[in-house]
C-alpha positions as a Python dict, from the first residue, in 0.01 Angstrom:
ca = {
    (1, 'M'): (0, 0, 0),
    (2, 'S'): (-38, 345, -144),
    (3, 'S'): (-290, 427, 127),
    (4, 'S'): (-39, 325, 395),
    (5, 'A'): (231, 532, 225),
    (6, 'F'): (-5, 827, 204),
    (7, 'N'): (-90, 809, 576),
    (8, 'S'): (275, 773, 674),
    (9, 'A'): (377, 1069, 460),
    (10, 'L'): (86, 1274, 594),
    (11, 'S'): (191, 1196, 953),
    (12, 'A'): (540, 1321, 863),
    (13, 'L'): (394, 1651, 742),
    (14, 'V'): (201, 1696, 1067),
    (15, 'A'): (499, 1597, 1285),
    (16, 'H'): (751, 1822, 1116),
    (17, 'R'): (503, 2108, 1101),
    (18, 'T'): (469, 2072, 1480),
    (19, 'A'): (850, 2075, 1511),
    (20, 'A'): (871, 2389, 1297),
    (21, 'E'): (604, 2559, 1508),
    (22, 'L'): (798, 2480, 1826),
    (23, 'R'): (1117, 2617, 1674),
    (24, 'A'): (935, 2934, 1570),
    (25, 'G'): (808, 2978, 1925),
    (26, 'N'): (1157, 2928, 2065),
    (27, 'V'): (1309, 3185, 1833),
    (28, 'A'): (1029, 3432, 1904),
    (29, 'N'): (1095, 3403, 2280),
    (30, 'A'): (1475, 3415, 2265),
    (31, 'Q'): (1463, 3747, 2458),
    (32, 'T'): (1184, 3652, 2699),
    (33, 'D'): (1305, 3634, 3061),
    (34, 'G'): (1273, 3289, 3215),
    (35, 'Y'): (1149, 3125, 2894),
    (36, 'K'): (1219, 2753, 2856),
    (37, 'S'): (1255, 2627, 2502),
    (38, 'F'): (1043, 2336, 2375),
    (39, 'E'): (1179, 2029, 2205),
    (40, 'A'): (992, 1823, 1944),
    (41, 'R'): (1003, 1455, 2037),
    (42, 'L'): (931, 1225, 1743),
    (43, 'S'): (790, 876, 1797),
    (44, 'A'): (757, 603, 1534),
    (45, 'L'): (411, 465, 1462),
    (46, 'M'): (367, 106, 1353),
    (47, 'G'): (137, 17, 1065),
    (48, 'A'): (-91, -284, 1016),
    (49, 'P'): (65, -624, 931),
    (50, 'G'): (111, -681, 559),
    (51, 'P'): (27, -995, 354),
    (52, 'N'): (351, -1156, 464),
    (53, 'G'): (276, -1084, 830),
    (54, 'R'): (545, -824, 862),
    (55, 'V'): (464, -486, 1013),
    (56, 'A'): (582, -183, 820),
    (57, 'G'): (640, 162, 958),
    (58, 'G'): (317, 346, 996),
    (59, 'G'): (445, 700, 1020),
    (60, 'V'): (557, 937, 1295),
    (61, 'A'): (403, 1144, 1576),
    (62, 'A'): (546, 1456, 1742),
    (63, 'T'): (499, 1570, 2101),
    (64, 'S'): (638, 1881, 2267),
    (65, 'A'): (852, 1875, 2583),
    (66, 'P'): (985, 2182, 2768),
    (67, 'S'): (1355, 2200, 2852),
    (68, 'A'): (1256, 2300, 3204),
    (69, 'G'): (1568, 2155, 3363),
    (70, 'R'): (1810, 2372, 3164),
    (71, 'S'): (1890, 2722, 3292),
    (72, 'G'): (1929, 3037, 3090),
    (73, 'A'): (2204, 3295, 3130),
    (74, 'V'): (2184, 3522, 3436),
    (75, 'F'): (2217, 3897, 3380),
    (76, 'A'): (2267, 4181, 3627),
    (77, 'T'): (1987, 4437, 3647),
    (78, 'A'): (1935, 4770, 3816),
    (79, 'S'): (1608, 4656, 3972),
    (80, 'A'): (1641, 4589, 4347),
    (81, 'T'): (1345, 4348, 4340),
    (82, 'S'): (1460, 4134, 4046),
    (83, 'I'): (1581, 3787, 4139),
    (84, 'A'): (1725, 3492, 3950),
    (85, 'A'): (1721, 3134, 4073),
    (86, 'T'): (2074, 3004, 4014),
    (87, 'G'): (2015, 2638, 4101),
    (88, 'S'): (1732, 2398, 4029),
    (89, 'G'): (1469, 2593, 4220),
    (90, 'W'): (1153, 2753, 4087),
    (91, 'L'): (982, 3071, 4207),
    (92, 'P'): (623, 3013, 4328),
    (93, 'V'): (378, 3247, 4154),
    (94, 'R'): (11, 3276, 4069),
    (95, 'T'): (-176, 3475, 3808),
    (96, 'A'): (-343, 3683, 4081),
    (97, 'P'): (-320, 3708, 4463),
    (98, 'G'): (-638, 3502, 4501),
    (99, 'A'): (-584, 3259, 4210),
    (100, 'S'): (-627, 2893, 4302),
    (101, 'E'): (-367, 2734, 4074),
    (102, 'Q'): (-11, 2737, 4204),
    (103, 'L'): (241, 2802, 3929),
    (104, 'Y'): (619, 2803, 3913),
    (105, 'T'): (852, 3017, 3704),
    (106, 'R'): (1212, 3117, 3651),
    (107, 'R'): (1109, 3463, 3534),
    (108, 'G'): (1222, 3689, 3818),
    (109, 'D'): (1187, 4045, 3684),
    (110, 'F'): (960, 4141, 3973),
    (111, 'A'): (845, 4493, 4058),
    (112, 'P'): (570, 4629, 4286),
    (113, 'D'): (240, 4708, 4117),
    (114, 'E'): (9, 4993, 4217),
    (115, 'N'): (-127, 4785, 4507),
    (116, 'G'): (213, 4679, 4637),
    (117, 'Y'): (203, 4323, 4499),
    (118, 'L'): (529, 4200, 4350),
    (119, 'R'): (464, 4095, 3988),
    (120, 'N'): (697, 3984, 3713),
    (121, 'G'): (686, 4097, 3351),
    (122, 'A'): (425, 3831, 3270),
    (123, 'G'): (196, 3965, 3543),
    (124, 'H'): (243, 3674, 3784),
    (125, 'V'): (239, 3752, 4158),
    (126, 'L'): (531, 3623, 4365),
    (127, 'F'): (445, 3401, 4662),
    (128, 'A'): (679, 3383, 4963),
    (129, 'R'): (676, 3322, 5338),
    (130, 'R'): (637, 3604, 5584),
    (131, 'V'): (948, 3653, 5794),
    (132, 'G'): (934, 3434, 6102),
    (133, 'E'): (644, 3228, 5974),
    (134, 'G'): (645, 2882, 5820),
    (135, 'G'): (375, 2714, 5620),
    (136, 'A'): (268, 2774, 5264),
    (137, 'P'): (386, 3088, 5080),
    (138, 'V'): (148, 3383, 5060),
    (139, 'P'): (121, 3659, 4798),
    (140, 'V'): (397, 3917, 4844),
    (141, 'R'): (249, 4256, 4913),
    (142, 'I'): (496, 4516, 5034),
    (143, 'D'): (387, 4713, 5338),
    (144, 'R'): (452, 5075, 5242),
    (145, 'A'): (334, 5238, 5566),
    (146, 'S'): (568, 5483, 5737),
    (147, 'L'): (771, 5373, 6038),
    (148, 'P'): (724, 5543, 6375),
    (149, 'A'): (1026, 5684, 6553),
    (150, 'R'): (1223, 5477, 6805),
    (151, 'A'): (1373, 5675, 7089),
    (152, 'S'): (1733, 5596, 7181),
    (153, 'S'): (1796, 5384, 7487),
    (154, 'S'): (2167, 5305, 7457),
    (155, 'A'): (2475, 5465, 7307),
    (156, 'V'): (2847, 5402, 7277),
    (157, 'Y'): (3132, 5653, 7287),
    (158, 'A'): (3485, 5526, 7233),
    (159, 'A'): (3787, 5752, 7183),
    (160, 'N'): (4158, 5770, 7259),
    (161, 'L'): (4269, 6091, 7429),
    (162, 'P'): (4629, 6208, 7372),
    (163, 'A'): (4805, 6140, 7702),
    (164, 'N'): (5104, 6339, 7583),
    (165, 'A'): (4901, 6657, 7515),
    (166, 'P'): (5033, 6973, 7682),
    (167, 'P'): (4852, 7082, 8002),
    (168, 'G'): (4538, 7279, 7929),
    (169, 'T'): (4483, 7125, 7587),
    (170, 'V'): (4120, 7136, 7471),
    (171, 'V'): (4019, 6894, 7198),
    (172, 'D'): (3699, 6850, 7001),
    (173, 'G'): (3548, 6510, 7072),
    (174, 'G'): (3283, 6529, 6798),
    (175, 'T'): (2916, 6473, 6868),
    (176, 'L'): (2702, 6202, 7024),
    (177, 'S'): (2358, 6197, 6861),
    (178, 'I'): (2047, 6043, 7011),
    (179, 'V'): (1684, 6025, 6899),
    (180, 'D'): (1452, 6183, 7153),
    (181, 'A'): (1097, 6078, 7244),
    (182, 'Q'): (958, 6294, 6963),
    (183, 'G'): (1176, 6126, 6702),
    (184, 'I'): (1405, 6429, 6670),
    (185, 'V'): (1779, 6370, 6641),
    (186, 'R'): (1961, 6559, 6917),
    (187, 'A'): (2336, 6603, 6878),
    (188, 'F'): (2536, 6646, 7200),
    (189, 'A'): (2867, 6828, 7145),
    (190, 'V'): (3160, 6661, 7325),
    (191, 'T'): (3461, 6871, 7430),
    (192, 'W'): (3761, 6729, 7615),
    (193, 'S'): (3999, 6928, 7843),
    (194, 'N'): (4308, 6773, 7997),
    (195, 'R'): (4520, 6819, 8307),
    (196, 'T'): (4839, 6621, 8293),
    (197, 'T'): (5025, 6781, 8587),
    (198, 'P'): (4944, 6767, 8958),
    (199, 'G'): (4885, 7140, 8964),
    (200, 'G'): (4663, 7149, 8655),
    (201, 'V'): (4299, 7259, 8671),
    (202, 'L'): (4005, 7129, 8466),
    (203, 'P'): (3785, 7420, 8349),
    (204, 'G'): (3446, 7489, 8495),
    (205, 'V'): (3115, 7494, 8307),
    (206, 'P'): (2887, 7799, 8326),
    (207, 'A'): (2530, 7763, 8444),
    (208, 'G'): (2272, 7691, 8178),
    (209, 'P'): (2001, 7941, 8086),
    (210, 'A'): (1727, 7761, 8278),
    (211, 'T'): (1602, 7897, 8608),
    (212, 'G'): (1781, 7727, 8891),
    (213, 'S'): (2071, 7609, 8677),
    (214, 'V'): (2405, 7593, 8853),
    (215, 'A'): (2757, 7636, 8727),
    (216, 'I'): (3001, 7347, 8751),
    (217, 'P'): (3315, 7479, 8921),
    (218, 'A'): (3663, 7419, 8795),
    (219, 'S'): (3847, 7129, 8952),
    (220, 'A'): (4073, 7199, 9248),
    (221, 'P'): (4445, 7207, 9168),
    (222, 'G'): (4613, 6875, 9216),
    (223, 'T'): (4299, 6661, 9232),
    (224, 'V'): (4302, 6324, 9058),
    (225, 'P'): (4094, 6352, 8732),
    (226, 'Q'): (4309, 6404, 8423),
    (227, 'W'): (4036, 6469, 8162),
    (228, 'R'): (3700, 6641, 8169),
    (229, 'A'): (3442, 6577, 7897),
    (230, 'V'): (3167, 6836, 7864),
    (231, 'L'): (2852, 6709, 7692),
    (232, 'T'): (2643, 7006, 7585),
    (233, 'A'): (2280, 6941, 7501),
    (234, 'P'): (2157, 7088, 7172),
    (235, 'A'): (1974, 7419, 7181),
    (236, 'G'): (1607, 7354, 7227),
    (237, 'S'): (1618, 7116, 7521),
    (238, 'A'): (1333, 7152, 7768),
    (239, 'N'): (1482, 7447, 7957),
    (240, 'G'): (1755, 7563, 7723),
    (241, 'T'): (2106, 7442, 7658),
    (242, 'E'): (2238, 7237, 7952),
    (243, 'S'): (2567, 7057, 8004),
    (244, 'L'): (2710, 6753, 8176),
    (245, 'A'): (3069, 6742, 8300),
    (246, 'L'): (3224, 6395, 8310),
    (247, 'D'): (3553, 6377, 8499),
    (248, 'F'): (3767, 6080, 8389),
    (249, 'T'): (4053, 5934, 8587),
    (250, 'F'): (4283, 5705, 8390),
    (251, 'G'): (4516, 5446, 8539),
    (252, 'T'): (4893, 5477, 8516),
    (253, 'G'): (5008, 5134, 8639),
    (254, 'A'): (5238, 4970, 8383),
    (255, 'G'): (5086, 4643, 8266),
    (256, 'V'): (4791, 4691, 8499),
    (257, 'N'): (4560, 4981, 8414),
    (258, 'A'): (4774, 5232, 8226),
    (259, 'G'): (4559, 5430, 7985),
    (260, 'L'): (4235, 5277, 8109),
    (261, 'P'): (3956, 5468, 8287),
    (262, 'I'): (3933, 5371, 8653),
    (263, 'A'): (3680, 5631, 8767),
    (264, 'I'): (3418, 5868, 8624),
    (265, 'A'): (3236, 6143, 8815),
    (266, 'V'): (2944, 6336, 8670),
    (267, 'Q'): (2790, 6680, 8738),
    (268, 'S'): (2506, 6866, 8564),
    (269, 'T'): (2415, 7229, 8519),
    (270, 'D'): (2046, 7133, 8561),
    (271, 'A'): (1966, 6781, 8675),
    (272, 'A'): (1596, 6834, 8603),
    (273, 'T'): (1651, 6838, 8228),
    (274, 'L'): (1995, 6681, 8182),
    (275, 'A'): (2107, 6435, 8446),
    (276, 'G'): (2385, 6181, 8472),
    (277, 'A'): (2442, 5873, 8688),
    (278, 'V'): (2755, 5660, 8680),
    (279, 'A'): (2781, 5282, 8714),
    (280, 'G'): (3115, 5135, 8614),
    (281, 'G'): (3194, 5259, 8265),
    (282, 'R'): (2832, 5348, 8192),
    (283, 'V'): (2678, 5691, 8227),
    (284, 'T'): (2300, 5699, 8229),
    (285, 'L'): (2198, 6016, 8053),
    (286, 'G'): (1858, 6153, 8155),
    (287, 'Y'): (1728, 6394, 7892),
    (288, 'A'): (1403, 6585, 7863),
    (289, 'A'): (1302, 6677, 7510),
    (290, 'P'): (1143, 7016, 7427),
    (291, 'G'): (791, 7051, 7562),
    (292, 'L'): (814, 6731, 7764),
    (293, 'A'): (938, 6870, 8094),
    (294, 'S'): (648, 6710, 8282),
    (295, 'A'): (685, 6375, 8104),
    (296, 'P'): (923, 6100, 8218),
    (297, 'V'): (1278, 6191, 8132),
    (298, 'Q'): (1428, 5980, 7853),
    (299, 'S'): (1716, 5762, 7974),
    (300, 'V'): (2006, 5670, 7749),
    (301, 'D'): (2284, 5442, 7872),
    (302, 'V'): (2614, 5566, 7728),
    (303, 'E'): (2897, 5313, 7740),
    (304, 'F'): (3249, 5454, 7788),
    (305, 'G'): (3398, 5107, 7833),
    (306, 'A'): (3769, 5027, 7836),
    (307, 'P'): (3978, 4751, 7678),
    (308, 'S'): (4003, 4447, 7902),
    (309, 'P'): (4298, 4500, 8143),
    (310, 'T'): (4511, 4243, 8320),
    (311, 'P'): (4283, 4014, 8526),
    (312, 'G'): (4225, 4161, 8869),
    (313, 'A'): (4330, 4514, 8775),
    (314, 'A'): (4107, 4811, 8846),
    (315, 'S'): (3907, 4911, 8538),
    (316, 'L'): (3553, 5020, 8470),
    (317, 'L'): (3452, 4773, 8199),
    (318, 'G'): (3598, 4482, 8012),
    (319, 'V'): (3454, 4607, 7685),
    (320, 'A'): (3703, 4618, 7399),
    (321, 'G'): (3742, 4948, 7219),
    (322, 'G'): (3640, 5184, 7496),
    (323, 'T'): (3768, 5528, 7591),
    (324, 'T'): (4142, 5533, 7663),
    (325, 'A'): (4429, 5777, 7722),
    (326, 'F'): (4742, 5677, 7533),
    (327, 'A'): (4998, 5896, 7359),
    (328, 'A'): (4878, 6018, 7021),
    (329, 'A'): (4890, 6318, 6789),
    (330, 'G'): (4530, 6408, 6877),
    (331, 'V'): (4197, 6272, 6987),
    (332, 'S'): (4071, 5976, 6784),
    (333, 'V'): (3699, 5900, 6807),
    (334, 'A'): (3638, 5536, 6713),
    (335, 'R'): (3267, 5516, 6787),
    (336, 'A'): (3003, 5771, 6877),
    (337, 'G'): (2646, 5662, 6815),
    (338, 'A'): (2319, 5548, 6962),
    (339, 'D'): (2035, 5319, 6875),
    (340, 'G'): (1694, 5455, 6786),
    (341, 'D'): (1564, 5606, 6464),
    (342, 'P'): (1362, 5907, 6359),
    (343, 'A'): (1036, 5838, 6178),
    (344, 'G'): (1089, 5704, 5827),
    (345, 'D'): (893, 5713, 5503),
    (346, 'F'): (885, 5412, 5272),
    (347, 'V'): (1128, 5465, 4983),
    (348, 'G'): (1149, 5124, 4818),
    (349, 'A'): (1210, 4753, 4854),
    (350, 'A'): (1499, 4519, 4785),
    (351, 'V'): (1571, 4145, 4781),
    (352, 'D'): (1911, 4019, 4897),
    (353, 'D'): (2099, 3704, 4793),
    (354, 'S'): (1942, 3508, 5079),
    (355, 'G'): (1598, 3571, 4930),
    (356, 'R'): (1489, 3809, 5205),
    (357, 'L'): (1271, 4095, 5086),
    (358, 'Q'): (1315, 4414, 5288),
    (359, 'A'): (1129, 4743, 5290),
    (360, 'L'): (1359, 5047, 5281),
    (361, 'Y'): (1289, 5370, 5467),
    (362, 'S'): (1415, 5728, 5456),
    (363, 'N'): (1572, 5696, 5802),
    (364, 'G'): (1803, 5421, 5680),
    (365, 'R'): (1615, 5131, 5838),
    (366, 'R'): (1554, 4807, 5649),
    (367, 'V'): (1261, 4598, 5770),
    (368, 'A'): (1246, 4235, 5657),
    (369, 'Q'): (899, 4136, 5537),
    (370, 'Y'): (924, 3812, 5334),
    (371, 'D'): (1157, 3517, 5275),
    (372, 'V'): (1152, 3374, 4923),
    (373, 'A'): (1116, 2995, 4917),
    (374, 'L'): (1219, 2797, 4610),
    (375, 'A'): (1031, 2492, 4482),
    (376, 'H'): (1219, 2183, 4364),
    (377, 'F'): (1088, 1892, 4152),
    (378, 'A'): (1223, 1543, 4097),
    (379, 'A'): (1147, 1564, 3724),
    (380, 'P'): (1111, 1929, 3618),
    (381, 'G'): (1089, 1824, 3253),
    (382, 'A'): (743, 1685, 3328),
    (383, 'L'): (602, 2020, 3444),
    (384, 'I'): (301, 2143, 3248),
    (385, 'A'): (360, 2464, 3050),
    (386, 'R'): (139, 2765, 3107),
    (387, 'D'): (136, 3114, 2954),
    (388, 'G'): (397, 3365, 3068),
    (389, 'A'): (695, 3126, 3107),
    (390, 'A'): (518, 2958, 3398),
    (391, 'F'): (456, 2590, 3469),
    (392, 'A'): (211, 2387, 3674),
    (393, 'A'): (298, 2081, 3878),
    (394, 'S'): (212, 1733, 3758),
    (395, 'A'): (216, 1383, 3904),
    (396, 'A'): (506, 1292, 3675),
    (397, 'A'): (712, 1594, 3793),
    (398, 'G'): (674, 1494, 4156),
    (399, 'E'): (564, 1692, 4458),
    (400, 'A'): (701, 2045, 4499),
    (401, 'R'): (958, 2062, 4780),
    (402, 'L'): (1008, 2410, 4926),
    (403, 'S'): (1346, 2523, 5056),
    (404, 'A'): (1503, 2850, 5169),
    (405, 'A'): (1664, 3055, 4896),
    (406, 'G'): (2001, 3092, 5071),
    (407, 'G'): (2329, 2916, 5001),
    (408, 'G'): (2380, 3054, 4651),
    (409, 'A'): (2045, 2928, 4521),
    (410, 'L'): (1935, 3280, 4431),
    (411, 'S'): (2098, 3594, 4293),
    (412, 'A'): (1961, 3938, 4376),
    (413, 'N'): (1954, 4230, 4130),
    (414, 'A'): (1956, 3977, 3848),
    (415, 'R'): (1732, 3809, 3597),
    (416, 'E'): (1747, 3481, 3408),
    (417, 'G'): (1717, 3500, 3032),
    (418, 'A'): (1570, 3243, 2796),
    (419, 'N'): (1759, 2917, 2751),
    (420, 'V'): (1720, 2937, 2373),
    (421, 'D'): (2029, 2872, 2157),
    (422, 'L'): (1954, 3055, 1834),
    (423, 'G'): (2222, 2870, 1640),
    (424, 'V'): (2079, 2532, 1737),
    (425, 'E'): (1726, 2649, 1665),
    (426, 'M'): (1813, 2765, 1316),
    (427, 'V'): (1986, 2436, 1229),
    (428, 'R'): (1695, 2232, 1359),
    (429, 'T'): (1448, 2456, 1175),
    (430, 'L'): (1627, 2386, 847),
    (431, 'T'): (1626, 2013, 928),
    (432, 'A'): (1252, 2022, 998),
    (433, 'Q'): (1197, 2217, 679),
    (434, 'R'): (1382, 1957, 469),
    (435, 'A'): (1194, 1673, 636),
    (436, 'Y'): (865, 1853, 569),
    (437, 'Q'): (956, 1895, 203),
    (438, 'A'): (1042, 1526, 177),
    (439, 'G'): (712, 1436, 343),
    (440, 'A'): (524, 1659, 100),
    (441, 'R'): (693, 1484, -190),
    (442, 'L'): (591, 1145, -46),
    (443, 'V'): (230, 1263, -14),
    (444, 'A'): (233, 1370, -380),
    (445, 'T'): (388, 1039, -488),
    (446, 'A'): (140, 834, -287),
    (447, 'D'): (-144, 1038, -436),
    (448, 'E'): (-19, 973, -786),
    (449, 'M'): (10, 600, -713),
    (450, 'L'): (-344, 592, -577),
    (451, 'A'): (-471, 780, -882),
    (452, 'E'): (-293, 535, -1112),
    (453, 'L'): (-443, 242, -924),
    (454, 'T'): (-797, 372, -952),
    (455, 'R'): (-773, 498, -1311),
    (456, 'K'): (-1019, 325, -1539),
    (457, 'R'): (-865, 119, -1811),
}
């Protein structure tokens, strides 16, 4: 009997020591990102049948179980590559890019290492899918190469010109910038002149400095165009500063085409280096960059579209937000820009709330490289704990199911803290301590009983 009591009491010491160790680990990791606390699960052990055939308690055993299904608090962070899973998903990681064991974690304080791999604070490498590719996730390694320039091929200019401006008014229409074939941003100055009376004259444009350049004459009195836009190429074009003159005619029919462009004519001071061709509300700008006079001229389609008029009315384009002429205090430029980009240097990386990792460049471009996929388990509490707040899959946890990180399942610029409740841990530590003390007293009592039993009389 005393032997059975001794073994039961000893099992209590071992079990509650295990519980205390788990509590100590939880408290120690209360500030560890993504840490999942461990619970001590106690199970009763049955002893051997006694003389009367009844089975007495044989002691207790303790096993540890992670609280993997319970989330920690999510905190904002300044890191653009930190992510926090906000649902039941897990981030696929491995200890190294070529490691064989797939792990899963909620620790998302990722940052690029010296080789471009995205690692969290525990050193685990994030695995994700390349943009546009399915299949298994691959190690995330940010491509930090510079981006080549993209020459402009299309542009949009939309403005409202003051129809009530006095005759001869000249207004600044801002600039229209394009990227040339060398990746250099070229800003074309836009100047508008109006003629609102039949006898008004639109000003001419002097010849450019290039050999063979011609001046654009002033319009004849009483001709139709009401506004002339002069697009002046930036200094440094192939043969000097050249200009295009775009003559706009706006409709005046009430409820039909009033205020809408119904015709555009174009002239150039030197068509060899700055040319224009009109089709509807589109002007195709042919531009030769410095030193490229013998190369094909870069073409940029500039849209000067008009709001959609009454069906059947004469108008250049049915594009909303185009160039118009309605009464106003001055010119109002709504849009003036082109596609294309100068060359860009890599400046960093960022993950958005959809889980898409993008490389950022000095020219303002963002290039998507990876899509984070989250793993889901039927029984996350059965995952096998590994170092660094990571877990391995198990048969009891079920097969990992990967899903996209969109739909609120992930938060960018954030991290998940430990799910440790210090108040609960301290109470349970005191409980384990009292149980351990009681077990120690039982061991001492059983030892005394055994000593009494074996003492020689």
